[in-house]
LUMSEKE-919740 format. One line per 2 residues: number of its first residue (from 1); for each residue y, x, z of C-alpha. Coordinates in steps of 0.1 Angstrom, whole numbers. Last residue first. Layout:
! residues N
NUM> Y/X/Z ~ ... .
END
This chain:
! residues 350
350> -1708/-1806/-103 ~ -1744/-1815/-101 .
348> -1760/-1785/-107 ~ -1737/-1765/-84 .
346> -1750/-1782/-56 ~ -1786/-1777/-65 .
344> -1772/-1736/-65 ~ -1755/-1735/-33 .
342> -1786/-1758/-12 ~ -1810/-1726/-30 .
340> -1786/-1702/-15 ~ -1782/-1718/19 .
338> -1819/-1715/25 ~ -1818/-1748/47 .
336> -1839/-1745/83 ~ -1863/-1762/98 .
334> -1888/-1742/72 ~ -1878/-1706/86 .
332> -1889/-1680/77 ~ -1897/-1697/37 .
330> -1862/-1709/43 ~ -1865/-1749/33 .
328> -1848/-1759/5 ~ -1877/-1769/-24 .
326> -1866/-1799/-41 ~ -1867/-1837/-37 .
324> -1839/-1854/-55 ~ -1834/-1889/-43 .
322> -1810/-1917/-62 ~ -1794/-1941/-36 .
320> -1795/-1979/-33 ~ -1805/-1979/5 .
318> -1840/-1988/-11 ~ -1841/-1953/-26 .
316> -1838/-1944/14 ~ -1871/-1966/23 .
314> -1890/-1952/-6 ~ -1888/-1919/3 .
312> -1902/-1921/38 ~ -1903/-1889/50 .
310> -1917/-1889/88 ~ -1897/-1884/117 .
308> -1879/-1853/130 ~ -1881/-1833/95 .
306> -1902/-1798/87 ~ -1891/-1786/58 .
304> -1914/-1773/28 ~ -1929/-1803/15 .
302> -1911/-1833/13 ~ -1879/-1815/4 .
300> -1852/-1839/13 ~ -1814/-1841/-9 .
298> -1801/-1877/-8 ~ -1779/-1884/-36 .
296> -1753/-1912/-45 ~ -1730/-1916/-21 .
294> -1695/-1937/-15 ~ -1688/-1949/-44 .
292> -1723/-1963/-47 ~ -1724/-1980/-14 .
290> -1693/-2006/-32 ~ -1662/-2003/-9 .
288> -1641/-2033/16 ~ -1609/-2023/22 .
286> -1597/-1996/45 ~ -1628/-1978/46 .
284> -1637/-1959/74 ~ -1657/-1984/87 .
282> -1683/-1980/53 ~ -1683/-1944/56 .
280> -1700/-1943/91 ~ -1724/-1975/77 .
278> -1732/-1955/50 ~ -1739/-1924/74 .
276> -1759/-1946/93 ~ -1780/-1957/69 .
274> -1787/-1925/54 ~ -1795/-1909/86 .
272> -1823/-1940/92 ~ -1835/-1938/59 .
270> -1837/-1894/75 ~ -1857/-1910/99 .
268> -1846/-1907/134 ~ -1863/-1892/160 .
266> -1834/-1884/187 ~ -1807/-1877/162 .
264> -1783/-1860/184 ~ -1813/-1831/195 .
262> -1814/-1822/156 ~ -1849/-1808/147 .
260> -1860/-1795/111 ~ -1845/-1798/78 .
258> -1814/-1816/84 ~ -1801/-1837/58 .
256> -1784/-1829/25 ~ -1766/-1860/11 .
254> -1744/-1858/-16 ~ -1718/-1869/-32 .
252> -1717/-1864/-72 ~ -1676/-1873/-85 .
250> -1654/-1897/-88 ~ -1626/-1897/-62 .
248> -1611/-1931/-46 ~ -1642/-1938/-27 .
246> -1642/-1902/-10 ~ -1601/-1908/-1 .
244> -1608/-1940/14 ~ -1634/-1931/36 .
242> -1613/-1901/50 ~ -1585/-1916/54 .
240> -1588/-1926/92 ~ -1604/-1901/114 .
238> -1637/-1909/123 ~ -1656/-1897/91 .
236> -1656/-1860/106 ~ -1673/-1870/133 .
234> -1701/-1885/113 ~ -1714/-1847/104 .
232> -1707/-1828/134 ~ -1708/-1844/163 .
230> -1731/-1869/153 ~ -1758/-1850/130 .
228> -1757/-1821/150 ~ -1758/-1797/112 .
226> -1769/-1805/75 ~ -1740/-1809/49 .
224> -1722/-1847/37 ~ -1711/-1830/3 .
222> -1691/-1844/-19 ~ -1689/-1826/-55 .
220> -1661/-1816/-77 ~ -1633/-1826/-52 .
218> -1596/-1833/-64 ~ -1601/-1867/-37 .
216> -1615/-1846/-10 ~ -1588/-1818/-13 .
214> -1556/-1843/-21 ~ -1563/-1863/13 .
212> -1564/-1836/32 ~ -1528/-1826/22 .
210> -1520/-1860/28 ~ -1525/-1857/67 .
208> -1557/-1875/76 ~ -1549/-1898/101 .
206> -1559/-1908/140 ~ -1570/-1933/161 .
204> -1579/-1937/197 ~ -1604/-1951/218 .
202> -1602/-1955/257 ~ -1630/-1933/267 .
200> -1605/-1919/297 ~ -1611/-1882/317 .
198> -1625/-1862/286 ~ -1587/-1867/268 .
196> -1575/-1888/241 ~ -1609/-1902/229 .
194> -1624/-1905/195 ~ -1653/-1930/187 .
192> -1693/-1928/181 ~ -1714/-1959/187 .
190> -1754/-1962/193 ~ -1764/-1928/204 .
188> -1801/-1931/211 ~ -1814/-1923/244 .
186> -1822/-1889/266 ~ -1796/-1871/252 .
184> -1804/-1833/257 ~ -1795/-1816/289 .
182> -1760/-1799/293 ~ -1747/-1774/273 .
180> -1766/-1770/241 ~ -1779/-1806/241 .
178> -1753/-1818/212 ~ -1745/-1848/225 .
176> -1727/-1832/259 ~ -1711/-1808/248 .
174> -1693/-1831/220 ~ -1670/-1847/249 .
172> -1673/-1879/270 ~ -1705/-1898/275 .
170> -1709/-1934/280 ~ -1746/-1949/294 .
168> -1754/-1982/280 ~ -1792/-1973/275 .
166> -1788/-1972/235 ~ -1762/-1945/238 .
164> -1725/-1949/238 ~ -1703/-1919/224 .
162> -1674/-1899/228 ~ -1656/-1872/209 .
160> -1623/-1855/220 ~ -1589/-1851/201 .
158> -1564/-1825/203 ~ -1544/-1833/170 .
156> -1546/-1811/135 ~ -1571/-1834/112 .
154> -1602/-1823/94 ~ -1593/-1795/101 .
152> -1594/-1766/72 ~ -1607/-1741/55 .
150> -1606/-1730/15 ~ -1627/-1707/0 .
148> -1643/-1667/-7 ~ -1624/-1654/23 .
146> -1603/-1627/11 ~ -1601/-1614/52 .
144> -1563/-1610/50 ~ -1563/-1643/23 .
142> -1581/-1663/50 ~ -1564/-1645/81 .
140> -1528/-1659/73 ~ -1545/-1698/57 .
138> -1563/-1701/91 ~ -1528/-1693/112 .
136> -1506/-1713/88 ~ -1532/-1739/90 .
134> -1531/-1746/128 ~ -1499/-1751/136 .
132> -1483/-1755/175 ~ -1457/-1740/170 .
130> -1469/-1708/148 ~ -1469/-1683/172 .
128> -1484/-1705/191 ~ -1516/-1709/168 .
126> -1516/-1673/161 ~ -1521/-1671/198 .
124> -1549/-1701/200 ~ -1565/-1678/164 .
122> -1565/-1648/185 ~ -1582/-1656/215 .
120> -1607/-1679/193 ~ -1615/-1640/178 .
118> -1616/-1625/210 ~ -1643/-1655/224 .
116> -1640/-1654/259 ~ -1672/-1650/277 .
114> -1651/-1645/309 ~ -1619/-1644/303 .
112> -1613/-1675/332 ~ -1578/-1685/332 .
110> -1560/-1687/365 ~ -1529/-1665/354 .
108> -1522/-1687/328 ~ -1524/-1672/297 .
106> -1492/-1684/277 ~ -1479/-1644/273 .
104> -1515/-1634/269 ~ -1522/-1656/233 .
102> -1489/-1645/218 ~ -1498/-1613/226 .
100> -1531/-1615/211 ~ -1508/-1628/183 .
98> -1494/-1597/177 ~ -1521/-1573/181 .
96> -1542/-1593/158 ~ -1508/-1592/128 .
94> -1503/-1554/140 ~ -1545/-1549/130 .
92> -1543/-1562/102 ~ -1514/-1542/80 .
90> -1534/-1521/92 ~ -1573/-1509/89 .
88> -1592/-1527/118 ~ -1612/-1498/134 .
86> -1587/-1494/161 ~ -1590/-1531/176 .
84> -1626/-1523/181 ~ -1624/-1488/198 .
82> -1599/-1504/225 ~ -1562/-1486/222 .
80> -1545/-1511/203 ~ -1522/-1524/230 .
78> -1536/-1557/231 ~ -1571/-1547/228 .
76> -1567/-1520/256 ~ -1549/-1551/275 .
74> -1578/-1576/269 ~ -1597/-1549/285 .
72> -1579/-1547/313 ~ -1580/-1585/320 .
70> -1614/-1582/320 ~ -1619/-1554/343 .
68> -1592/-1576/363 ~ -1608/-1609/367 .
66> -1646/-1589/370 ~ -1672/-1581/345 .
64> -1704/-1608/344 ~ -1696/-1626/318 .
62> -1687/-1599/292 ~ -1656/-1605/269 .
60> -1668/-1616/233 ~ -1662/-1603/200 .
58> -1677/-1623/167 ~ -1638/-1618/155 .
56> -1635/-1578/165 ~ -1671/-1573/146 .
54> -1658/-1594/116 ~ -1624/-1577/117 .
52> -1643/-1546/115 ~ -1671/-1557/87 .
50> -1635/-1566/71 ~ -1620/-1531/66 .
48> -1629/-1523/34 ~ -1638/-1554/14 .
46> -1677/-1563/11 ~ -1669/-1582/39 .
44> -1661/-1614/16 ~ -1653/-1633/42 .
42> -1666/-1672/38 ~ -1686/-1668/72 .
40> -1661/-1653/89 ~ -1640/-1684/83 .
38> -1667/-1710/91 ~ -1670/-1694/125 .
36> -1634/-1690/134 ~ -1627/-1728/121 .
34> -1666/-1734/144 ~ -1644/-1725/172 .
32> -1606/-1735/167 ~ -1606/-1762/191 .
30> -1576/-1787/193 ~ -1551/-1777/212 .
28> -1539/-1785/252 ~ -1536/-1755/263 .
26> -1555/-1753/288 ~ -1582/-1769/289 .
24> -1586/-1768/252 ~ -1589/-1726/256 .
22> -1615/-1738/286 ~ -1633/-1756/261 .
20> -1632/-1735/233 ~ -1648/-1709/252 .
18> -1678/-1732/257 ~ -1678/-1765/249 .
16> -1649/-1794/241 ~ -1659/-1789/201 .
14> -1636/-1818/183 ~ -1615/-1798/157 .
12> -1645/-1807/130 ~ -1640/-1786/100 .
10> -1634/-1800/67 ~ -1652/-1771/40 .
8> -1633/-1769/5 ~ -1653/-1746/-19 .
6> -1636/-1726/-47 ~ -1650/-1692/-45 .
4> -1685/-1706/-25 ~ -1709/-1694/-50 .
2> -1706/-1655/-47 ~ -1705/-1650/-17 .
END
């Protein structure tokens, strides 16, 4: 928490799985699940009431209850009778209940509440309370839970991811790529783009807003982080304007690859990932740009990490970037990065 006070987190709103998928089908809205997770990850839990808010936002309605039971539980939350909501102090409790009322008033009769994330429902209610704008409700809850950082969607648009595999298959929806809700992809991803719906693969374009452009340009360090390589990292680079803002920002630019297995990478080497990242950044620029303006450092842990493919540091360097080889892996799980080590590394580069 001591490292994130001035951090800016630009999040993809293109998730099409889980609770977000049900909300998006019902309300034609961007996905809010990853935004909710990041806000609560940055929340200062030492503040009175924040642990209760965290528990409420993380709560999911049971998957095995009847529609009447689920509706009754939601009603108790709205009315302030449920123990989960009673633990939340005012005025936050009243704000949450108001947003849940907005959600309930617009919920279709056939809306499936099984497994619904209450945090997602709260943000959805706020989305309607603020005339289908995400920024105000995100800002409100960031202030109320004293989130140590800034969270924004890369765009405020109801769009979906699509990709083409090396075998020619086209997949529509982020949920088809991650290997979590569908079988892992059987062939490498060769192309990624945005679509308006999950029924039509026609590419669409969207541009980042001026405020997002300014957030990128004010950065002291730009980090391309670990996570789902295509549906999280490269998806954030698809909107127009991202590449141009990165080029215009005079600061260190760092890529930290996954330290463990990512089903979307299909065994790509770190050098292959770096090349693909550079290609995506260059594609996102409206005018020609130099590679050295897009990426400076690739951070690896040659001793502690469990990469999908053998690490070839010389191949990474041939791409024109500097390799920083430092301990990053968690001692208890070498396939994951230690967040404290990552934060300290980024601060050292600022």
